[in-house]
Backbone as JSON, one array per atom type, in Angstrom:
{
  "sequence": "MSKWFTHIFNTIVGVLIVVEGAVYIFWNNKDGELHLRSIIMTMILLLAWGMSYRKQLTSENSSAWLIVTIIIMIPMILPWLFFI",
  "N": [[137.96, 120.67, -36.21], [138.28, 123.5, -38.17], [138.22, 126.92, -37.13], [137.89, 128.9, -39.03], [136.52, 127.58, -41.1], [134.15, 127.03, -39.72], [133.11, 129.63, -39.25], [132.84, 130.66, -41.9], [131.15, 128.74, -43.16], [128.84, 128.88, -41.51], [128.12, 131.55, -41.83], [127.4, 131.59, -44.53], [125.22, 129.8, -44.42], [123.47, 131.25, -42.73], [122.96, 133.54, -44.3], [121.7, 132.32, -46.48], [119.38, 131.33, -45.24], [118.07, 133.72, -44.54], [117.72, 134.88, -47.1], [116.15, 132.93, -48.4], [113.91, 132.97, -46.73], [113.01, 135.59, -47.19], [112.36, 135.39, -49.9], [110.23, 133.52, -49.84], [108.41, 134.89, -48.17], [107.74, 137.19, -49.67], [107.03, 136.06, -52.08], [104.79, 134.56, -51.55], [103.04, 136.54, -50.98], [99.94, 137.77, -51.03], [97.46, 139.9, -52.15], [98.52, 142.02, -50.71], [98.94, 141.11, -48.13], [101.1, 139.88, -45.63], [102.81, 136.76, -45.61], [102.24, 134.85, -43.04], [102.98, 132.27, -42.11], [105.4, 131.79, -43.46], [106.99, 133.79, -42.37], [107.08, 133.01, -39.66], [108.3, 130.46, -39.9], [110.79, 131.19, -40.97], [111.81, 132.68, -38.83], [111.98, 130.66, -36.85], [113.84, 128.91, -38.05], [116.07, 130.65, -38.15], [116.5, 131.07, -35.4], [117.1, 128.43, -34.54], [119.4, 127.98, -36.1], [121.09, 129.99, -35.07], [121.41, 129.12, -32.41], [122.71, 126.69, -32.86], [125.04, 127.57, -34.13], [126.23, 129.05, -32.08], [126.72, 126.99, -30.24], [128.55, 125.51, -31.72], [130.75, 127.15, -31.57], [131.3, 127.28, -28.83], [131.24, 124.73, -27.73], [132.94, 121.65, -26.9], [132.68, 119.52, -28.6], [132.34, 120.28, -31.49], [131.82, 119.25, -33.99], [129.56, 117.64, -33.84], [127.59, 119.57, -33.55], [127.82, 120.79, -35.99], [126.65, 118.9, -37.63], [124.04, 119.16, -36.69], [123.48, 121.7, -37.69], [123.51, 121.14, -40.42], [121.28, 119.48, -40.54], [119.34, 121.36, -39.89], [119.32, 122.72, -42.26], [117.83, 121.15, -43.98], [114.92, 121.68, -44.25], [115.23, 123.96, -45.69], [116.39, 123.25, -48.09], [114.76, 121.29, -49.3], [112.28, 122.39, -50.55], [113.3, 123.54, -52.91], [114.17, 121.4, -54.38], [111.95, 120.39, -55.63], [111.56, 122.06, -57.75], [113.42, 121.44, -59.61]],
  "CA": [[137.4, 121.48, -37.27], [138.85, 124.84, -38.17], [137.31, 128.04, -36.81], [137.6, 129.59, -40.28], [135.45, 126.85, -41.77], [132.93, 127.23, -38.94], [132.58, 130.97, -39.5], [132.44, 130.82, -43.3], [130.0, 127.88, -43.41], [127.67, 129.38, -40.82], [127.74, 132.8, -42.46], [126.69, 131.23, -45.75], [123.92, 129.22, -44.04], [122.64, 132.34, -42.23], [122.52, 134.36, -45.44], [120.73, 131.53, -47.26], [118.11, 131.29, -44.5], [117.43, 135.03, -44.68], [117.31, 135.06, -48.5], [115.03, 132.04, -48.67], [112.76, 133.5, -46.01], [112.51, 136.77, -47.91], [111.72, 134.93, -51.15], [108.92, 132.93, -49.53], [107.5, 135.89, -47.61], [107.25, 138.07, -50.72], [106.47, 135.25, -53.15], [103.45, 134.15, -51.11], [102.33, 137.75, -50.62], [98.74, 137.9, -51.85], [96.59, 141.02, -51.77], [99.18, 142.9, -49.76], [99.09, 140.51, -46.8], [102.33, 139.12, -45.46], [102.59, 135.33, -45.39], [102.62, 134.65, -41.65], [103.68, 130.99, -41.92], [106.77, 131.95, -43.94], [107.7, 134.61, -41.38], [107.32, 132.18, -38.47], [109.28, 129.43, -40.24], [112.09, 131.84, -41.09], [112.28, 133.01, -37.47], [112.35, 129.42, -36.18], [115.1, 128.46, -38.64], [117.14, 131.55, -37.7], [116.75, 130.78, -33.99], [117.8, 127.14, -34.45], [120.73, 128.18, -36.66], [121.88, 130.77, -34.12], [121.77, 128.27, -31.27], [123.69, 125.71, -33.33], [126.29, 128.3, -34.38], [126.82, 129.36, -30.77], [127.23, 125.74, -29.68], [129.75, 125.14, -32.47], [131.87, 127.96, -31.12], [131.59, 127.12, -27.41], [131.26, 123.33, -27.32], [134.14, 120.89, -27.22], [132.35, 118.64, -29.72], [131.7, 121.16, -32.47], [131.41, 118.47, -35.17], [128.17, 117.21, -33.64], [126.72, 120.72, -33.8], [127.84, 121.02, -37.43], [125.62, 118.0, -38.15], [122.75, 119.79, -36.37], [123.3, 122.79, -38.66], [123.15, 120.53, -41.7], [119.9, 119.03, -40.4], [118.52, 122.57, -39.95], [119.25, 123.14, -43.66], [116.94, 120.28, -44.76], [113.71, 122.37, -44.71], [115.61, 125.03, -46.6], [116.78, 122.67, -49.36], [113.7, 120.46, -49.89], [111.37, 123.03, -51.52], [113.97, 123.82, -54.19], [114.32, 120.15, -55.13], [110.75, 120.17, -56.43], [111.61, 122.91, -58.93], [114.44, 120.92, -60.54]],
  "C": [[137.91, 122.91, -37.1], [137.8, 125.91, -37.86], [136.95, 128.82, -38.07], [136.47, 128.92, -41.02], [134.13, 127.08, -41.06], [132.3, 128.58, -39.25], [132.07, 131.13, -40.93], [131.18, 130.01, -43.59], [128.74, 128.46, -42.76], [127.21, 130.73, -41.35], [126.94, 132.54, -43.73], [125.3, 130.68, -45.43], [122.98, 130.33, -43.55], [122.1, 133.22, -43.35], [121.49, 133.61, -46.27], [119.38, 131.46, -46.56], [117.36, 132.61, -44.66], [116.92, 135.25, -46.1], [116.11, 134.19, -48.82], [113.76, 132.52, -47.96], [112.16, 134.7, -46.71], [111.81, 136.37, -49.2], [110.34, 134.37, -50.85], [107.94, 133.96, -48.99], [106.91, 136.75, -48.73], [106.64, 137.31, -51.89], [105.04, 134.85, -52.81], [102.6, 135.34, -50.67], [101.14, 137.93, -51.57], [97.87, 139.03, -51.29], [97.21, 141.9, -50.7], [99.34, 142.35, -48.36], [100.39, 139.73, -46.73], [101.99, 137.66, -45.14], [103.14, 134.96, -44.02], [103.38, 133.35, -41.43], [105.13, 131.08, -42.37], [107.59, 132.77, -42.95], [108.05, 133.78, -40.16], [108.38, 131.12, -38.75], [110.68, 130.02, -40.38], [112.65, 132.18, -39.72], [112.72, 131.76, -36.71], [113.68, 128.89, -36.72], [116.27, 129.33, -38.2], [117.49, 131.3, -36.24], [117.53, 129.48, -33.83], [119.22, 127.25, -34.99], [121.62, 128.95, -35.69], [122.31, 129.96, -32.91], [122.84, 127.26, -31.67], [125.05, 126.38, -33.57], [127.0, 128.62, -33.06], [127.42, 128.11, -30.14], [128.48, 125.26, -30.42], [130.96, 125.9, -31.97], [132.27, 127.67, -29.68], [131.75, 125.68, -26.96], [132.59, 122.67, -27.67], [133.91, 119.98, -28.42], [131.61, 119.45, -30.78], [131.24, 120.41, -33.72], [129.97, 118.0, -35.05], [127.22, 118.36, -33.93], [126.75, 121.14, -35.27], [126.79, 120.13, -38.1], [124.23, 118.56, -37.87], [122.46, 120.92, -37.36], [122.9, 122.24, -40.03], [121.72, 120.02, -41.67], [118.94, 120.22, -40.46], [118.34, 123.01, -41.41], [118.27, 122.3, -44.48], [115.65, 120.99, -45.16], [114.0, 123.5, -45.68], [115.9, 124.48, -48.0], [115.61, 121.96, -50.05], [112.77, 121.19, -50.86], [112.01, 123.27, -52.88], [114.17, 122.56, -55.01], [113.11, 119.87, -56.02], [110.72, 121.02, -57.69], [112.57, 122.39, -59.98], [113.81, 119.91, -61.48]]
}
């Protein structure tokens, strides 16, 4: 797998995680209180994505870690499927 693909794909995934987290944090903001569950979920997804990205760059089997990154994207994609 090409390093260019790894960097571009993971950059897009990271930006999507941050954007989705921001949308949920501010969308679920009621009475001026921040939505703690959305903040925690965003932090967990960012941590898992960062670990997977690092393993893709340092591991000999980077394709397996690409699959992990795609699995990390499942909680990010599922809520939007209900709006379609």
